[in-house]
C-alpha positions in Angstrom: -24.5 31.1 17.4 -22.0 32.1 20.1 -23.1 30.1 22.3 -23.5 27.1 20.1 -19.1 28.0 18.5 -18.4 28.6 22.2 -19.4 25.1 23.3 -17.9 23.6 19.5 -14.3 24.3 21.0 -15.0 24.1 24.4 -15.5 20.3 22.5 -18.6 19.9 25.2 -21.3 21.0 22.6 -23.3 16.9 22.9 -23.3 18.3 26.5 -25.2 20.6 25.9 -27.3 21.2 23.3 -30.3 20.2 24.6 -30.4 23.7 27.1 -29.5 25.7 24.1 -32.6 26.2 23.4 -33.7 27.1 27.0 -31.1 30.0 27.1 -32.1 31.2 24.7 -35.6 32.0 25.0 -36.3 31.8 28.5 -39.6 31.2 30.2 -41.1 34.3 30.2 -40.0 35.7 26.9 -41.6 36.8 23.8 -42.3 33.5 21.8 -42.3 32.8 18.2 -44.3 29.8 17.6 -47.6 29.2 19.6 -46.2 27.9 22.1 -42.4 28.1 24.1 -42.5 24.5 23.7 -43.0 24.7 20.0 -40.3 27.7 20.1 -37.8 25.6 21.9 -38.0 22.5 19.7 -37.2 24.6 16.3 -34.0 26.1 18.1 -33.5 22.5 19.1 -33.4 21.6 16.1 -31.7 24.0 14.3 -28.3 23.7 16.8 -28.9 20.1 16.5 -28.8 20.7 12.3 -25.5 22.5 13.1 -23.7 19.5 14.1 
């Protein structure tokens, strides 16, 4: 949430919305879904839902 709020305050959230999930779950980190790609997709979906 801090990354979303930081980009929202800077006015560049739409430009950085794609990289937020990868910053939250970098490669090699523990995943919560079946694979890292689905995990990143769910995080992106939740990020865009804030908009």
